C-alpha positions as CSV (number, residue, x, y, z in Angstrom):
1,M,8.4,35.6,-11.3
2,K,11.4,34.9,-8.8
3,E,12.7,31.4,-9.7
4,K,13.8,29.4,-6.3
5,K,17.1,28.3,-6.3
6,L,17.4,24.4,-6.2
7,T,19.1,23.0,-3.5
8,Q,21.6,19.8,-4.8
9,A,19.0,17.3,-3.2
10,E,15.9,19.0,-4.9
11,K,17.8,18.4,-8.5
12,L,18.7,14.8,-7.2
13,A,15.4,14.2,-6.5
14,E,13.8,15.6,-9.3
15,E,16.4,13.8,-11.9
16,V,15.4,10.4,-9.9
17,L,11.4,11.2,-10.8
18,I,12.1,11.9,-14.0
19,L,13.7,8.3,-14.3
20,S,10.9,6.7,-13.1
21,R,8.5,8.3,-15.2
22,N,10.4,7.8,-18.1
23,T,10.8,3.7,-17.0
24,L,6.8,3.9,-16.9
25,L,7.0,5.5,-20.3
26,V,8.7,2.7,-22.1
27,N,6.3,0.0,-21.1
28,L,3.3,2.4,-21.1
29,R,3.2,4.5,-23.9
30,F,-0.1,5.5,-23.5
31,L,0.7,7.3,-20.8
32,D,2.7,9.9,-22.0
33,A,1.1,12.8,-22.6
34,A,-0.9,12.5,-19.1
35,L,2.5,11.8,-16.9
36,S,4.6,14.8,-19.6
37,Q,2.2,17.7,-18.1
38,F,3.3,18.2,-15.1
39,E,5.7,20.1,-14.0
40,M,8.3,19.2,-11.1
41,K,8.5,21.5,-8.0
42,P,9.8,20.7,-4.5
43,V,7.4,21.4,-1.9
44,G,8.6,20.7,2.3
45,E,5.8,19.1,4.1
46,S,4.8,16.1,2.0
47,S,5.4,13.3,0.5
48,M,4.7,13.6,-3.2
49,L,1.5,14.7,-4.6
50,T,-0.1,17.3,-7.2
51,D,-2.7,19.8,-8.1
52,G,-3.1,19.3,-11.5
53,H,-0.3,21.3,-13.0
54,F,2.8,20.8,-10.9
55,L,4.1,17.4,-9.0
56,L,5.1,18.5,-5.9
57,Y,7.4,16.3,-3.8
58,N,9.3,16.1,-1.0
59,A,13.1,15.4,-1.7
60,K,13.8,14.0,1.4
61,H,10.7,11.3,0.6
62,V,11.5,10.6,-3.0
63,L,15.7,9.7,-2.8
64,S,14.5,7.8,0.6
65,N,12.1,6.0,-1.2
66,F,14.6,5.3,-4.0
67,N,17.2,3.8,-1.9
68,H,14.8,1.6,-0.2
69,Q,13.0,0.4,-3.0
70,A,12.7,2.3,-6.7
71,E,9.4,0.7,-7.9
72,L,7.5,2.5,-5.3
73,L,8.2,5.8,-7.1
74,S,7.0,4.7,-10.5
75,I,3.8,3.6,-8.7
76,S,3.5,6.3,-7.5
77,F,2.6,8.4,-10.5
78,I,0.5,5.7,-11.6
79,Y,-1.8,6.9,-8.7
């Protein structure tokens, strides 16, 4: 399967999501298995969602939320 090359924004957004996930795991260790199971994959048409296997994210949405209020991303992981 051919892998798509990630843009700089998508790479940065993925790093931000990993940071948000790890921030949650420091305080809520029991969620480790649940939150770590998702493979992150960029999409263009949505904000942030999951299909049970992938965490699909819009890089622009993630970076915008992180810039304005970083806690929103951690909350998004819970929901």
